[in-house]
Every structure is written in structure tokens, then in C-alpha cells.
C-alpha positions in Angstrom: 0.0 0.0 0.0 1.4 3.4 -1.0 1.8 5.8 1.9 2.5 9.6 1.6 6.3 9.2 1.0 5.8 6.8 -1.9 3.2 8.9 -3.6 5.3 12.0 -3.1 8.2 10.2 -4.9 5.9 9.1 -7.7 4.4 12.6 -8.1 7.9 14.1 -8.5 8.8 11.4 -11.0 5.7 12.1 -13.0 6.7 15.8 -13.1 9.9 14.7 -14.8 8.3 12.9 -17.7 4.5 13.6 -18.0 3.8 17.4 -18.1 2.8 18.5 -21.5 1.9 15.0 -22.8 -1.4 14.8 -24.6 -3.8 12.0 -23.8 -4.7 9.9 -26.9 -6.9 7.5 -25.0 -8.0 7.0 -21.4 -9.2 3.6 -20.2 -10.6 2.2 -17.0 -12.1 -1.2 -16.1 -9.8 -3.3 -18.3 -9.5 -5.8 -15.5 -12.7 -5.9 -13.4 -12.0 -5.7 -9.6 -14.7 -5.5 -7.0 -12.6 -3.4 -4.7 -11.6 -0.7 -7.2 -14.1 2.1 -7.3 -14.6 4.6 -10.2 -16.7 7.7 -10.5 -17.1 7.4 -14.2 -18.2 4.8 -16.7 -15.5 3.6 -19.1 -17.0 5.3 -22.1 -17.4 8.6 -20.2 -13.9 8.4 -18.9 -12.5 7.9 -22.4 -14.5 10.8 -23.9 -13.6 13.2 -21.1 -9.8 12.5 -21.1 -9.1 12.4 -24.8 -7.1 15.4 -25.9 -6.3 16.7 -22.5 -2.7 17.7 -21.5 -1.0 16.5 -18.4 -0.1 19.1 -15.8 2.1 18.9 -12.7 1.1 16.2 -10.2 1.1 16.3 -6.4 0.4 14.0 -3.5 -1.6 14.5 -0.3 -2.3 11.8 2.3 -2.8 8.6 0.3 -4.0 10.3 -2.8 -2.2 11.3 -6.0 -3.5 14.3 -8.0 -2.8 14.5 -11.7 -4.1 17.6 -13.5 -5.5 16.9 -17.0 -5.8 20.3 -18.6 -7.9 22.1 -19.3 -10.5 21.5 -16.6 -9.9 18.1 -15.1 -8.0 16.4 -12.2 -7.4 12.7 -12.1 -7.2 11.3 -8.5 -5.8 7.9 -7.7 -6.0 7.0 -4.0 -5.8 4.3 -1.3 -3.8 2.3 -3.9 -2.2 -1.0 -3.1 -0.3 -1.9 -6.2 1.6 -0.3 -9.0 1.6 3.0 -10.8 3.9 2.9 -13.8 5.2 5.0 -16.7 5.8 3.1 -19.9 8.0 4.7 -22.6 6.2 2.4 -25.1 2.4 1.8 -24.7 3.0 -1.7 -26.1 4.5 -2.5 -22.6 1.2 -1.9 -20.8 0.4 -4.8 -18.4 -2.4 -7.0 -19.5 -3.9 -6.7 -16.0 -4.6 -3.0 -15.2 -7.3 -0.8 -13.7 -6.4 2.5 -15.3 -4.3 3.6 -18.3 -3.6 6.8 -20.2 -1.9 6.4 -23.5 -0.3 9.6 -25.0 0.1 10.9 -28.5 3.9 10.3 -28.1 3.3 6.6 -27.8 4.1 6.5 -24.1 1.6 5.4 -21.4 0.7 5.5 -17.7 -0.9 2.6 -15.9 -2.2 1.8 -12.5 -2.8 -1.7 -11.2 -3.9 -2.8 -7.7 -3.7 -6.1 -5.9 -5.8 -4.8 -3.0 -8.2 -1.9 -3.5 -8.2 1.7 -4.6 -10.2 4.6 -6.1 -10.0 6.4 -9.4 -11.9 9.7 -9.8 -11.9 12.2 -12.7 -13.3 15.5 -11.4 -13.6 19.1 -12.5 -10.6 21.2 -11.6 -11.3 23.0 -8.3 -13.7 20.3 -7.1 -11.1 17.7 -6.1 -11.7 18.6 -2.4 -15.2 17.3 -2.8 -14.1 13.7 -3.3 -14.8 11.4 -0.3 -11.7 10.8 1.8 -10.2 14.0 0.5 -12.7 16.6 1.5 -12.1 16.2 5.2 -8.4 15.5 5.0 -6.4 16.9 7.9 -2.9 18.4 7.5 -0.2 15.8 6.5 3.3 15.7 7.9 4.5 17.6 4.8 2.0 20.4 5.3 3.4 23.6 6.9 0.3 23.5 9.1 1.6 20.3 10.7 3.6 22.1 13.3 4.3 21.3 16.9 1.4 23.3 18.2 -1.1 21.6 15.8 0.3 18.2 16.7 -0.1 18.8 20.4 -3.8 19.8 19.9 -4.3 16.7 17.7 -2.9 14.3 20.3 -4.8 16.0 23.1 -8.1 15.6 21.3 -7.4 12.0 20.1 -6.3 10.9 23.5 -8.9 12.7 25.5 -10.9 9.6 26.4 -7.8 7.7 27.5 -8.3 4.8 25.1 -6.4 5.9 21.9 -2.9 4.5 21.6 0.2 5.6 19.8 -0.5 3.2 17.0 -4.1 4.3 16.9 -3.0 7.9 16.3 -0.7 6.8 13.5 -2.9 4.4 11.6 -6.6 4.9 12.5 -9.1 7.2 10.8 -6.4 9.0 8.9 -5.8 11.3 11.9 -2.4 11.9 10.3 -3.1 11.4 6.6 -0.7 9.4 4.5 0.6 7.1 7.3 0.1 3.3 7.2 1.0 0.4 9.3 4.4 -0.1 7.6 5.8 3.4 8.3 4.2 3.5 11.7 6.5 0.7 12.9 9.6 2.8 12.3 8.0 6.0 13.7 7.3 4.2 17.0 10.8 2.7 17.1 12.4 6.1 16.6 10.1 7.6 19.2 10.8 4.7 21.6 7.1 4.2 22.2 5.2 0.9 22.5 2.3 0.5 20.0 -0.2 0.1 22.8 1.0 3.1 24.8 -2.0 5.4 25.6 -1.6 8.9 24.2 -3.0 10.3 27.4 0.2 9.1 29.3 2.7 10.8 27.1 4.7 13.7 28.7 6.0 16.7 26.8 9.4 15.1 26.0 7.7 12.1 24.6 5.3 14.2 22.5 8.2 16.1 21.1 10.0 12.9 20.3 6.9 11.4 18.6 6.4 14.6 16.5 10.1 14.5 15.4 9.9 10.8 14.7 6.9 11.3 12.4 8.3 14.2 10.4 11.8 12.8 10.2 10.7 9.3 9.2 8.5 10.6 6.4 11.2 12.8 5.0 13.8 10.0 5.3 11.6 7.6 3.3 11.1 10.3 0.6 14.8 11.1 0.4 15.5 7.3 -0.1 13.0 7.1 -2.9 10.3 5.2 -1.0 10.3 2.0 1.0 12.2 -0.9 -0.4 9.1 -3.1 -0.4 7.3 -0.7 -2.9 8.2 0.3 -6.4 8.4 3.7 -8.0 7.0 5.1 -11.3 9.7 3.3 -13.3 9.4 -0.1 -11.5 12.5 0.4 -9.2 12.3 -0.5 -5.5 12.7 2.3 -3.0 16.0 2.6 -1.1 14.5 2.9 2.4 14.9 -0.4 4.4 12.5 -0.5 7.3 13.9 -0.8 10.8 11.0 -2.8 12.1 9.4 -5.4 9.9 9.0 -9.2 9.8 12.7 -9.7 9.2 13.6 -7.9 12.4 11.7 -10.4 14.7 14.1 -12.2 17.0 17.0 -10.1 15.9 18.8 -7.8 18.4 17.5 -4.3 18.7 20.1 -2.0 17.1 19.9 0.3 20.2 20.0 -2.2 23.2 20.4 -5.7 21.8 17.1 -7.0 23.1 15.3 -9.4 20.6 12.6 -7.6 18.6 9.1 -9.0 19.2 5.9 -9.2 17.1 2.3 -8.7 18.2 -1.0 -8.4 16.3 -2.7 -5.1 17.3 -5.3 -2.9 15.7 -5.7 -4.9 12.5 -2.0 -5.5 11.7 1.4 -6.7 12.8 3.5 -4.6 15.1 7.3 -5.0 15.5 9.0 -3.5 18.5 11.7 -3.6 21.1 10.2 -4.5 24.4 13.0 -2.8 26.3 13.4 0.5 24.3 9.7 1.0 23.4 7.6 1.6 26.5 
């Protein structure tokens, strides 16, 4: 599943090769998938995209925004698969859920093994799309400062039940984070996944804030996680600190064997000595 760092990398790569390309044909629904949702019928999507020119893409949360000018924005979100640029449209994968072929002969494709959404909206109305319209500031947003973070944690932990992992992975309280990146954030912050937010002191809150922003930027700088692939099919350069391979191995900080638990719908990997 693409998180904010991977989509940020893909958007930047798109902006190296796509702006100015003209859509010859736009196609959706080539490979039916019950967990991919579209806001257009295939014929309508094809008619609306033909002849449009690609603008500069950007990422927010778990959504990729690709302007198709004039007048449209293509949104690809909650995507668990591949988004690829093909120098030759003949290389398009047989299984795909979206593709744009261009008058140059190149193409863009998106395929998911999990789920995802594809929306083609009028420019200026992209904020009306479900999951986007109520999106909070992301860790790359200038509004995501220490004061905002403190208020977010206070509200999320008010009832005493929300945990650190719950903050990072539930209800997109912090848009663009998923279970994979959350493991390294918690390791850097030295916090147990089940630790209640209401018990964190100011030093721990500061450490968690820094762990979030620093981890997101580190993954982007490395070109994404090594278990995901970029626009050109290359794996990212960021090797996770805490994943299935770390279980039983010594913690890099204290040497205690890393453990695994299942919690809040996913696996958690942590050091029982460092993360409290």
C-alpha cells in the first residue's frame, strides 16, 4: 500500500516525464475488480480524457492528484499496487485498472492487488471527493507544526483509550501514514504501539512529533520503501527498521530481541526494552 512518501516520490517522477503530454486515450475497467471504485463509466472516462494535456502532479495523504488540462484532475487513491510509466504503450500490463496512452506513444498505468479509487473531477472540485474533503494536514504540510500536533494528540487521546499506533494508523488522523511506516516511527520515538496517548509527557510528545516528520522525510529522500516500487518499477531505497525480518534479531539500540504482536488490525514489530 502506497503511503504519503511513496506517492510524493511518484508525483515528483511524474513531473519529470509527464507534463505537456497529450492523452490519446484513457481507459478504466480493463480488469474488473470488486474493490476498485470509479466515479465514471468507461465510455465517459474515455470521452472526457481524450485530448487533455498532463499538468504537474502532487500528493496529499494517500492520494495522487494529476491535472489533465484544461478543466480536469485525475485522482488515484488508497492504492495497493503499481503506478507505472511506460515509454512504449506496447508494454502496458495485461492486468490493469487504469491507463492513459499519450500521442507520443508513451503510457501511464495503475494496477492494484488490493483496492483503490479512481476519480476524474472538474478542476477545483477535487476537495469534494470522499476521503479527500475532510483530510487533515499531512506531515509535509506547513500547518503540521508542533502546536497543531499537540492539539491533535490531546483531542485524540482525551478519552484515555487511543494508543500511539491508533494515532498513526486509524481514521487517517495523520493522513498518509500506514502500518508499515508507523513501525519505524514508533521505534524512533521509543514508544510501545499500545501506549495510551494520554500518558505521554511533553518530552515524549516532542519525540513522537520529530519521529513522524523525520521518518516521512527519510523515506522520501531514499525514494520510498524498499518493499514498494516507483514510477519506473524500481524498488525504493528505504529499508525498514522494524518489519517481519527484524523479529528475533537484536534491537540496534539495546540488543534485546525484537518482538511481534498483532494489534489494531495489523502486525507490530517493536523492542520490548526500548519501546515503553
